[in-house]
Phi, psi and omega in degrees: 000135177246144183269125184252017177230159181295134183261082185300130171084352180261142179281144177262140179248107188244134173255125176254121186250131181213152185273343179200167183232033174283188185269029175288165182302316182296321181292317177293323177300318176307312177304315179289328173301311184296314181297319182288320175296327176081181184247352184292323182242002186233140163250118183257144175220134181246133178238124176245127179247027178219208185297138174288168178184182189292341179293334180300317180296324180292320181289320181292334178292344175274359182086017180259126181288141178243122177255135183251131174235192184208142172221121182288163181292146180289348176292345173242087190305319182294311180295322180301312181296318179296316181291326177294319177297318176298316180300313175301315180299312181297321180291320176300316177296317178299312178304315182289316186287327181263002178058044184296133183253333185216144170242131170245136181233165191227095169079145166042243188296326181294325177292320179295315180293321182297315185290322179297312183288329176300313180297317179298319185273351182072034178232153183287144175235140182236094177291141183244126178257121189258344191211152173286349180300329184296343187249006178264123184280107182264355183258183179293148177297342180263001180285111185298335180297328178299315181287326181293318180298317178300316181297313182297316178299315180300318179297314183296315183293330176289329182279336181297151176294314171210151175255134180261134174239137189276001176201158178301322180301311180297322176305311181301320180294316181296316178299317181292317184292320187247002174065034179275153174289149185308318183293343182288334183246121180250147178271116170249091188299128177304156176187187178223163169258117190231113172264093187309319183291341183269349182242112176258162178290142174292143176280090184292338182295332178291320183271325179226086181309332184283353187284345185297132177069015177258156173281120189253123176251145176227141175229144188225133176157169176295145178278075180231160184306323184294339180282340173058039180293340177297328178296319179295314180300318179294324179292321179299317181302317179296315183298317181296317180298331181272007169107358177274091186270330181279074188219137172223127180243122180251129176240117179257142180134165176229160177163183190293341183270005186299309183299322179293321180292319177301318179293319180296316176303319179289314182297328179269001175067034181246024183304326184277355181250326186246125180241126175267113188267353186070195181288134177230146177260005183241037189302313182291331171296320175296317179301317180295340181268359185248172185251333184219153174244134181238134179222096186265025192299156171285329175193157180219173167270259164230097196300120175296319179300321178298315180296318176301320179293324175296318178301328179274000179074028180270131168299143185250136167247118187227152173288153177278064190247157171308136181087354177235317187293340179274353185239342175258113180273104186305130180075358180248310174237002180180187175235145179252146174224154181303142178303131179077003185263088184290336177291317178292323174302315178301319178298319179298313179300313180298319182299313183287328177296330184260359183227087184294325180298320175298315179302318180294317181295318179290327176299309178299319178296323179294315179297318179295324178297317178300309183300324184281321192247329199236021174279110189294332179297329179275315184297329186284355179300327177301311182296315178305312179297320180295315179301313185288332180290316188256000186305138171296148179269025182305000000 
């Protein structure tokens, strides 16, 4: 039996299922979902069946327990089957012991697992699609796994009570890809919970004495090819050659591209201008100490880092890529440049460096856009209503 009315005064028991706890957008969004829903009417539990990471500490700081599990690769079928059985058993025990009423999951494998376990346990599951990356075929056209995944995902999304998409763009892609009815997919726009008075700017002069009086740019994300940070580095080399010497570019994040980026920075002779900071827990403090935010990605979902930069009032320079072009309003809250075009990116940097009035106007536009579109305490009301409507009466 499902409860179809708001359960005034009763606490909700929600299980959040995720495949990893690194600093990816979906994982950080999970933290903000929990923070926005709050603890007064909710008991939150997080189960991760993949790599641990720094988001775990952020979630636990809210007083939310995080349970870690494991699932082996399907490349080892026997071990995979055993680990999957163990994972299902552990989740069923957790659901029963914590009286879980609703499951929300975040991307890919977590979505598949959540809907399956929800059906077994008789509770509603709401898979959440965070990125357009899920719909990009990275394999060979003859790779049967590509088609199998699409079939499995289509089946899973049809079984789900509702599918959550973090942007209207992603909703349209899900509808088109899987042939779902419009009412089946709801938009839960990404956002953050931002207490402006609690986040102050990092004192960059302590870490980078050369930063005083420089134009400071920041970029945030995993050091992987799709983030295209090499485009930013190449743009910086052009900007410096054209005479903009008072420049400091901070790139936060870790990943497989670090060595290649370090070599590129060295080869282009911009070591004194571009700094790779690694993983940081003070990203918004760094943003508040900077002047511009740059996001040169090949594609995005609805970038949490971009939203954080808007909250800090940073003008945005973004690639005209899926997941960015619909949210960066050219000449209003930022500037757009063609994907992969480091020369035009350099022109954007130079333009903003030389036009303080434009920077101020774009800064105001970015902050207004955040307040209007990406305040998670407001956006999460959709999720709260959905949970209460479909929650199991366990």
